[in-house]
C-alpha positions in Angstrom: -39.4 0.1 -2.4 -39.9 -3.1 -4.4 -38.0 -5.9 -2.5 -37.3 -9.5 -3.5 -37.2 -11.6 -0.4 -35.2 -14.8 -0.8 -34.9 -18.0 1.3 -38.3 -17.4 2.8 -40.4 -19.8 4.9 -43.9 -19.2 6.2 -42.5 -17.7 9.4 -40.4 -15.1 7.4 -43.5 -14.1 5.5 -45.5 -13.7 8.6 -43.1 -11.5 10.6 -41.9 -9.4 7.6 -45.4 -8.8 6.5 -46.5 -7.7 10.0 -43.4 -5.4 10.3 -44.1 -3.9 6.9 -47.7 -3.0 7.6 -47.1 0.7 8.1 -44.1 1.1 5.8 -45.8 -0.1 2.6 -42.9 -1.6 0.8 -43.7 -4.1 -1.9 -42.4 -7.4 -0.7 -42.3 -10.4 -3.0 -41.3 -13.6 -1.4 -39.2 -16.3 -3.0 -38.6 -19.7 -1.4 -35.3 -20.5 -3.2 -32.0 -19.2 -2.0 -30.4 -16.4 -4.0 -27.6 -18.0 -6.1 -26.2 -17.3 -9.5 -28.8 -19.7 -10.9 -31.8 -17.9 -9.2 -30.4 -14.3 -9.6 -32.7 -13.6 -12.5 -35.7 -13.7 -10.1 -34.5 -10.4 -8.7 -34.9 -8.7 -12.1 -36.6 -5.3 -11.7 -36.3 -5.2 -7.9 -34.7 -2.2 -6.3 -33.6 -4.4 -3.3 -33.0 -8.0 -2.3 -33.6 -9.2 1.2 -31.5 -12.3 2.0 -30.5 -14.7 4.7 -27.3 -16.5 5.8 -27.1 -19.2 3.1 -27.8 -17.0 0.1 -24.8 -16.6 -2.1 -24.0 -13.0 -2.8 -20.8 -13.6 -4.7 -19.5 -11.3 -7.4 -21.3 -13.1 -10.3 -24.6 -13.0 -8.4 -24.2 -9.3 -7.6 -23.3 -8.5 -11.1 -26.5 -10.2 -12.4 -28.9 -8.4 -9.9 -27.1 -5.1 -10.3 -27.6 -5.2 -14.1 -31.3 -5.4 -13.6 -31.7 -2.6 -11.1 -30.9 -3.8 -7.7 -29.2 -1.2 -5.5 -29.7 -2.5 -2.0 -28.9 -5.7 -0.2 -30.8 -6.1 3.0 -29.4 -8.9 5.2 -31.7 -10.6 7.7 -28.6 -11.5 9.7 -25.8 -9.9 11.7 -23.0 -11.6 9.8 -22.1 -10.5 6.2 -19.4 -13.1 5.3 -21.6 -14.4 2.5 -21.5 -11.1 0.7 -18.6 -10.0 -1.6 -18.4 -6.6 -0.1 -15.8 -5.3 -2.5 -17.9 -6.4 -5.5 -20.9 -4.7 -4.0 -19.0 -1.5 -3.5 -17.8 -1.5 -7.1 -21.3 -1.9 -8.3 -22.6 0.9 -6.2 -24.8 -1.4 -4.0 -25.5 -0.6 -0.4 -25.5 -3.4 2.2 -27.4 -3.2 5.5 -27.7 -5.8 8.2 -29.3 -6.7 11.5 -26.5 -6.4 14.1 -28.4 -7.6 17.1 -31.7 -9.3 17.2 -31.7 -11.6 20.3 -28.3 -12.5 21.7 -30.2 -14.3 24.5 -31.7 -16.7 22.0 -28.4 -17.9 20.7 -26.7 -18.0 24.1 -29.6 -20.0 25.6 -29.4 -22.5 22.7 -25.7 -23.0 23.3 -26.5 -23.8 26.9 -29.2 -26.2 25.8 -26.6 -28.1 23.6 -24.3 -28.3 26.6 -27.0 -29.7 28.9 -28.2 -32.1 26.3 -24.7 -33.5 25.6 -23.7 -33.6 29.2 -26.9 -35.2 30.7 -27.9 -37.0 27.4 -31.5 -35.9 27.4 -32.0 -37.0 23.9 -30.9 -40.6 24.7 -32.9 -40.7 27.9 -36.0 -39.5 26.2 -35.9 -42.3 23.6 -35.1 -44.9 26.3 -38.1 -43.9 28.5 -40.5 -44.0 25.5 -39.4 -47.6 25.1 -39.8 -48.4 28.8 -36.1 -48.6 29.3 -35.2 -47.0 32.5 -31.5 -48.0 32.7 -29.1 -45.3 33.6 -26.1 -47.0 32.0 -24.4 -44.7 29.5 -26.1 -41.5 30.8 -23.4 -40.4 33.2 -22.7 -36.7 33.1 -20.7 -34.2 35.2 -21.6 -31.1 37.3 -21.4 -27.8 35.5 -20.7 -26.2 38.8 -17.0 -25.7 39.2 -16.2 -26.7 35.6 -14.2 -24.3 33.4 -15.9 -22.8 30.3 -13.9 -21.1 27.6 -15.7 -18.5 25.6 -14.3 -17.6 22.2 -15.7 -14.2 21.2 -17.2 -11.9 23.8 -19.6 -9.7 21.8 -23.2 -9.5 22.8 -23.9 -13.2 22.5 -20.7 -14.1 24.3 -21.6 -11.8 27.2 -25.1 -13.4 27.5 -23.6 -16.8 27.4 -21.0 -15.9 30.1 -23.8 -14.5 32.3 -25.7 -17.8 32.1 -22.7 -20.0 32.7 -21.7 -17.8 35.6 -25.1 -18.6 37.1 -24.2 -22.3 36.9 -21.1 -21.5 39.0 -18.6 -22.1 36.2 -15.1 -20.7 36.0 -15.0 -18.5 32.9 -12.1 -18.0 30.5 -12.3 -15.9 27.3 -10.4 -15.1 24.2 -11.1 -12.1 22.1 -9.1 -9.3 20.4 -10.9 -6.8 22.6 -11.7 -7.3 26.2 -15.3 -6.6 27.0 -15.8 -4.6 30.2 -19.0 -6.5 30.9 -17.1 -9.7 31.0 -14.3 -8.3 33.1 -16.9 -7.1 35.6 -18.2 -10.7 35.9 -14.7 -11.9 36.7 -14.1 -13.5 33.3 -10.3 -14.1 32.8 -9.0 -13.3 29.3 -6.2 -15.6 28.0 -4.7 -16.5 24.7 -6.5 -19.1 22.7 -4.1 -22.1 23.3 -4.4 -21.6 27.1 -8.2 -21.3 26.9 -8.4 -24.6 24.8 -6.1 -26.4 27.2 -7.8 -25.3 30.4 -11.4 -25.6 29.5 -13.8 -28.4 30.0 -16.3 -26.7 27.6 -15.3 -24.5 24.7 -18.1 -22.4 23.1 -17.6 -20.4 19.9 -19.3 -17.0 19.6 -17.1 -15.1 17.1 -17.8 -13.9 13.6 -16.5 -15.8 10.5 -13.7 -13.8 8.9 -10.7 -14.8 6.8 -8.7 -14.8 10.0 -11.1 -16.9 12.0 -11.9 -19.5 9.2 -11.1 -23.0 10.5 -9.7 -21.5 13.8 -10.5 -25.0 15.2 -8.3 -27.2 13.1 -5.8 -30.1 13.3 -3.2 -27.8 15.0 -5.5 -26.0 17.5 -7.2 -29.3 18.4 -3.9 -30.5 19.8 -4.3 -27.8 22.5 -7.7 -29.1 23.7 -8.1 -30.5 27.1 -8.6 -34.2 26.2 -12.3 -35.1 26.4 -13.5 -31.5 26.3 -16.8 -30.4 24.9 -16.9 -28.1 21.8 -20.0 -26.0 21.0 -20.5 -23.9 17.9 -23.6 -21.7 17.5 -21.8 -19.0 15.5 -20.7 -19.9 11.9 -19.9 -23.3 10.5 -16.7 -22.2 8.9 -15.0 -21.6 12.2 -14.5 -25.4 12.4 -12.5 -27.7 10.1 -15.1 -30.5 10.2 -12.7 -33.2 8.9 -10.2 -32.4 11.7 -12.9 -32.5 14.4 -14.1 -35.9 13.2 -10.6 -37.2 13.7 -10.5 -35.6 17.2 -13.8 -37.3 18.0 -12.5 -40.6 17.0 -9.3 -40.2 19.0 -11.2 -38.9 22.1 -9.5 -35.5 22.0 -13.0 -34.1 21.7 -15.4 -35.8 24.1 -18.6 -34.0 23.1 -19.6 -31.9 20.1 -22.6 -29.7 19.8 -23.3 -27.9 16.5 -26.0 -25.5 15.4 -24.0 -24.6 12.3 -22.0 -26.5 9.7 -19.6 -25.3 7.2 -21.4 -26.9 4.3 -24.9 -26.3 5.6 -26.1 -24.3 2.6 -27.5 -27.4 0.7 -28.9 -29.0 3.9 -30.3 -26.7 6.6 -33.8 -25.1 6.5 -35.1 -27.8 4.1 -37.0 -31.1 4.7 -34.7 -33.7 3.2 -36.2 -36.6 5.2 -37.2 -38.6 2.1 -33.8 -38.1 0.4 -30.3 -39.6 0.7 -27.9 -37.1 2.1 -25.0 -36.7 -0.3 -22.7 -35.0 2.1 -20.5 -37.8 3.4 -18.8 -35.6 6.0 -22.1 -34.6 7.6 -23.2 -38.3 7.3 -20.2 -39.3 9.3 -20.8 -36.6 12.0 -24.3 -37.9 12.8 -23.1 -41.4 13.5 -21.3 -40.4 16.7 -23.2 -40.9 19.9 -21.5 -37.9 21.5 -22.5 -35.4 18.8 -25.7 -33.3 18.8 -26.6 -31.2 15.8 -29.4 -28.8 15.3 -30.2 -27.2 12.0 -29.3 -23.5 12.6 -32.1 -22.9 14.9 -30.3 -21.0 17.7 -31.8 -17.7 16.6 -35.3 -19.2 16.2 -37.5 -17.5 18.8 -40.5 -15.3 18.4 -38.6 -12.4 19.9 -35.7 -12.8 17.5 -37.9 -13.1 14.4 -39.8 -10.0 15.3 -36.7 -8.1 16.0 -35.1 -9.2 12.7 -38.2 -8.3 10.7 -38.6 -4.9 12.3 -34.9 -4.0 11.9 -34.9 -5.2 8.3 -37.9 -3.1 7.3 -36.4 -0.1 9.2 -33.1 -0.5 7.3 -35.0 -0.6 3.9 -37.0 2.4 4.9 -34.0 4.4 5.9 -32.3 3.8 2.6 -35.4 4.3 0.5 -36.0 7.7 2.2 -32.4 8.8 1.9 -31.9 8.8 5.7 -28.8 7.7 7.5 -29.0 4.0 8.3 -27.2 2.9 11.5 -26.9 -0.6 10.2 -25.0 0.2 7.0 -22.0 -1.9 6.1 -19.2 0.0 4.6 -18.5 -2.3 1.7 -15.1 -0.8 0.8 -13.7 -1.6 4.2 -15.7 -4.6 5.1 -16.9 -3.1 8.4 -20.2 -2.1 9.8 -21.1 1.3 11.2 
């Protein structure tokens, strides 16, 4: 199958090429994101392979479908950036990578917690300047603290296991109670109770119309004053303007982000010689109690290999007419 691979970096090329060695698909790599403006690059390709910040809206899908594209192969678990109903009407199949390395994302979330709490980033810079003062570096014991986990899928379970190892009390909120969490002694509660009782709140749920801006001006009122908020899931879960106000008032004491709701024009690019035009993001990075990483939680060798192998396997299944376990039923917006 001839595949246009968008949003590619050197590491994408390496892992996808290695995974494709025996399958023999024709992979053509494009560095730009797939957007309405770049959709013509997919002309003549049976499939497009895309990442989280590609824009598969109705107009983009219409353009690529008109020139022969029948398959959308996502290099991600989430599919909120795809207009599934438009894809269904155009007869396009959508496949995804449901699980690549939940450990990678969970471990990164813990890294953000430790960095914010013990201020490793500030200590590192101080020592390099021969400043060994401990003023301003005071943290707290994770042991005995209460951690609220919003979303207890595979990543949430991995995160719970790690925090249990630190000796934390674990609360969770999810539509479905995961038996693995219950076996660990995780207590499921409603979201307001979780926010009010937690010293640390970590988001591990998908972005859906229902979860969009679940952390907003109203839900922030439920937070335990001074609590830490971590998001390694999807940027749209948080109303960034509301969180900035909460940081200024002290309602949020620490904020760790690996995702940002307007990250599409920022993340995965080197903009070090440019002036960032996003004033909201610019305000965020001025806070001393905020740590932001550029959507790197997934970025381990293990995860990239798993993503590449699953992506190629999905394409091969569709190309050969076999049943694909990672097919998204576009009409219903669910995965099977």
